[in-house]
VOKOL-592523 format. One record per residue (C-alpha): residue number from 1; residue in one letter; x, y, z. Coordinates in steps of 0.05 Angstrom, whole numbers, always signed. Example, Ala and Ser with C-alpha at 12.3 -4.5 7.8 and 13.67 -1.06 7.14 Angstrom:
// residues 2
> 1 A +246 -90 +156
> 2 S +273 -21 +143
// end
This chain:
// residues 253
> 1 M -244 -26 +173
> 2 F -186 -43 +127
> 3 D -122 -2 +117
> 4 A -91 -20 +50
> 5 H -25 +16 +61
> 6 A +13 +35 +124
> 7 H +85 +37 +151
> 8 L +76 +14 +223
> 9 Q +151 +2 +228
> 10 D +158 +78 +234
> 11 I +122 +79 +301
> 12 P +173 +91 +357
> 13 Q +192 +24 +388
> 14 E +172 +45 +458
> 15 K +101 +62 +433
> 16 L +91 -1 +392
> 17 P +65 -48 +447
> 18 D +8 +0 +466
> 19 F -8 +12 +393
> 20 I -12 -62 +378
> 21 E -55 -77 +438
> 22 R -105 -22 +422
> 23 I -109 -34 +348
> 24 A -120 -109 +360
> 25 A -182 -90 +401
> 26 S -207 -37 +351
> 27 P -255 -42 +291
> 28 V -195 -49 +244
> 29 K -196 -119 +214
> 30 R -136 -117 +168
> 31 I -74 -74 +156
> 32 F -25 -81 +98
> 33 C +42 -59 +128
> 34 N +92 -40 +75
> 35 A +167 -44 +81
> 36 T +211 +4 +42
> 37 L +281 -26 +43
> 38 P +316 -90 +67
> 39 A +335 -58 +133
> 40 D +262 -55 +156
> 41 W +238 -123 +131
> 42 G +253 -155 +198
> 43 T +214 -102 +236
> 44 V +154 -109 +190
> 45 A +156 -184 +199
> 46 S +159 -177 +275
> 47 I +100 -130 +277
> 48 A +59 -178 +234
> 49 A +77 -235 +281
> 50 E +51 -195 +341
> 51 L -10 -163 +308
> 52 R -52 -217 +277
> 53 I -91 -170 +232
> 54 C -26 -144 +200
> 55 T -5 -172 +133
> 56 P +68 -156 +117
> 57 F +91 -130 +49
> 58 F +165 -135 +33
> 59 G +200 -95 -20
> 60 V +246 -38 -41
> 61 H +215 +32 -48
> 62 P +240 +71 -109
> 63 W +271 +124 -62
> 64 F +318 +72 -33
> 65 V +347 +35 -93
> 66 E +416 +66 -85
> 67 G +466 +25 -45
> 68 L +425 -38 -39
> 69 P +461 -100 -13
> 70 D +486 -146 -68
> 71 D +440 -202 -45
> 72 W +376 -161 -37
> 73 E +338 -200 -90
> 74 H +355 -267 -58
> 75 A +337 -239 +10
> 76 L +270 -215 -16
> 77 E +255 -284 -45
> 78 H +272 -314 +23
> 79 Q +224 -267 +59
> 80 M +169 -283 +9
> 81 A +177 -357 +20
> 82 K +171 -354 +96
> 83 K +100 -330 +105
> 84 K +37 -300 +75
> 85 C +57 -232 +49
> 86 G +51 -182 -8
> 87 I +106 -144 -46
> 88 G +114 -71 -31
> 89 E +124 -15 -31
> 90 I +153 -16 -101
> 91 G +148 +28 -163
> 92 L +176 +89 -198
> 93 D +186 +162 -178
> 94 R +210 +215 -227
> 95 A +205 +270 -175
> 96 R +256 +242 -127
> 97 G +323 +276 -138
> 98 G +389 +240 -129
> 99 V +361 +171 -146
> 100 S +377 +137 -212
> 101 F +314 +124 -252
> 102 E +350 +67 -286
> 103 K +362 +34 -219
> 104 Q +290 +47 -199
> 105 T +266 +13 -262
> 106 Y +312 -47 -253
> 107 A +289 -57 -180
> 108 F +216 -48 -199
> 109 V +218 -98 -257
> 110 R +255 -150 -215
> 111 Q +205 -144 -158
> 112 L +146 -145 -206
> 113 D +173 -209 -237
> 114 L +179 -241 -168
> 115 A +108 -220 -151
> 116 C +81 -250 -216
> 117 M +119 -315 -207
> 118 A +95 -323 -134
> 119 R +24 -298 -151
> 120 K +28 -247 -95
> 121 T -7 -180 -96
> 122 F +38 -118 -95
> 123 S +32 -45 -74
> 124 L +54 +8 -124
> 125 H +83 +77 -115
> 126 C +83 +122 -176
> 127 V +100 +196 -182
> 128 G +111 +229 -250
> 129 A +123 +163 -285
> 130 W +54 +137 -307
> 131 P +74 +123 -380
> 132 Q +134 +82 -358
> 133 L +96 +46 -303
> 134 L +39 +28 -349
> 135 A +86 +3 -404
> 136 I +121 -43 -354
> 137 L +56 -69 -326
> 138 K +29 -84 -395
> 139 K +90 -127 -411
> 140 A +88 -164 -344
> 141 D +59 -233 -336
> 142 L +2 -209 -291
> 143 N -49 -260 -316
> 144 G -104 -233 -272
> 145 L -60 -218 -211
> 146 P -92 -159 -173
> 147 F -48 -102 -148
> 148 I -54 -38 -108
> 149 L -43 +33 -132
> 150 H -20 +64 -66
> 151 G -42 +136 -55
> 152 F -71 +140 -125
> 153 N -67 +211 -152
> 154 G -67 +198 -227
> 155 S -118 +216 -280
> 156 V -184 +182 -293
> 157 E -153 +157 -358
> 158 N -95 +126 -321
> 159 A -144 +95 -271
> 160 K -184 +62 -327
> 161 E -121 +31 -357
> 162 L -97 +6 -289
> 163 V -164 -24 -271
> 164 K -164 -63 -337
> 165 L -97 -92 -316
> 166 G -123 -113 -248
> 167 G -108 -51 -207
> 168 L -145 -27 -145
> 169 L -141 +47 -129
> 170 S -121 +61 -57
> 171 I -143 +128 -31
> 172 G -113 +161 +31
> 173 P -112 +228 +67
> 174 R -68 +260 +14
> 175 N -116 +241 -42
> 176 M -181 +271 -18
> 177 D -190 +328 -68
> 178 P -266 +330 -77
> 179 G -263 +344 -152
> 180 K -216 +287 -167
> 181 L -252 +239 -121
> 182 D -320 +255 -153
> 183 A -291 +243 -222
> 184 L -259 +177 -202
> 185 C -319 +151 -163
> 186 S -367 +167 -218
> 187 Q -328 +128 -271
> 188 I -293 +72 -233
> 189 P -334 +18 -197
> 190 I -325 +11 -122
> 191 E -298 -59 -134
> 192 H -233 -25 -154
> 193 F -224 +19 -92
> 194 L -187 +13 -26
> 195 V -176 +59 +34
> 196 E -109 +73 +66
> 197 T -76 +116 +119
> 198 D -4 +115 +91
> 199 F +14 +119 +165
> 200 S +89 +134 +168
> 201 K +144 +177 +199
> 202 S +108 +240 +177
> 203 S +45 +217 +213
> 204 V +78 +206 +280
> 205 S +127 +264 +282
> 206 T +76 +315 +306
> 207 G +101 +310 +378
> 208 V +121 +260 +431
> 209 D +55 +267 +468
> 210 V +11 +246 +409
> 211 D -34 +187 +423
> 212 I -12 +147 +362
> 213 A -67 +94 +365
> 214 E -121 +147 +371
> 215 F -91 +189 +315
> 216 Y -86 +128 +270
> 217 L -158 +107 +282
> 218 K -184 +178 +270
> 219 T -144 +182 +205
> 220 L -172 +116 +179
> 221 D -243 +134 +199
> 222 A -239 +202 +166
> 223 C -216 +170 +101
> 224 Y -274 +121 +103
> 225 Q -324 +177 +116
> 226 K -299 +220 +58
> 227 L -295 +164 +7
> 228 A -364 +137 +27
> 229 K -391 +208 +16
> 230 A -357 +211 -53
> 231 F -393 +146 -72
> 232 R -458 +173 -42
> 233 M -462 +110 +1
> 234 G -477 +98 +74
> 235 L -417 +82 +116
> 236 A -439 +11 +131
> 237 E -452 -6 +58
> 238 F -386 +26 +37
> 239 S -347 -11 +91
> 240 N -376 -77 +68
> 241 A -355 -64 -3
> 242 I -284 -47 +18
> 243 Q -282 -110 +61
> 244 D -301 -151 +0
> 245 N -242 -120 -37
> 246 E -196 -137 +21
> 247 Q -219 -209 +21
> 248 Y -205 -213 -53
> 249 L -134 -188 -44
> 250 M -122 -236 +14
> 251 G -128 -292 -37
> 252 Y -62 -267 -66
> 253 V -15 -263 -6
// end
């Protein structure tokens, strides 16, 4: 199994060693772990160093563009140069109050430019800003660079435009509406789909006694089951198709 978007840095530090040990021995073959701001880049890098199947993504989430260090762009370039990685989580969010959309746009465009120059895949967050996001992507020097639409919840029309640009639609537990899934899966080929958990603070805050590794694995498995059903495919066939998509993206980290 492949998890196209998670935030493993949110797992409590005292629970991380057990999580890493058990996930390393599980059926999960790859996790894309996304940072959200410069303060967690180091933690994401450390997790990736300990968990071989974890690919780090470094970036600034649109919620956290206020108060960035003056050297954040240089620091991001430095992280990108050190190891195989992607760029993320980046994007635009019109629904987030108290965050300048102008600053979001600047940070997004700068990170997108860095991704294009380095030929590294990137993971996109978009809420209420599809026209702006699409306009920026169409102007970017993508030149065939594939990218991820994290937690895709847009329209079929948006999906078709994004796929033309090189986008892969990542579907997680918050994007499992049967009607929307059926519409997407009937019109977009499986070559443009990924599965994610979006595992984060909200996933692990259900109580101190939660078995985090077990909860994580059940979440990922449930997403695989539901999306395979939407495609009317057997789980093994579906899993192989998603693995092919993961291997494709790994050529751009």
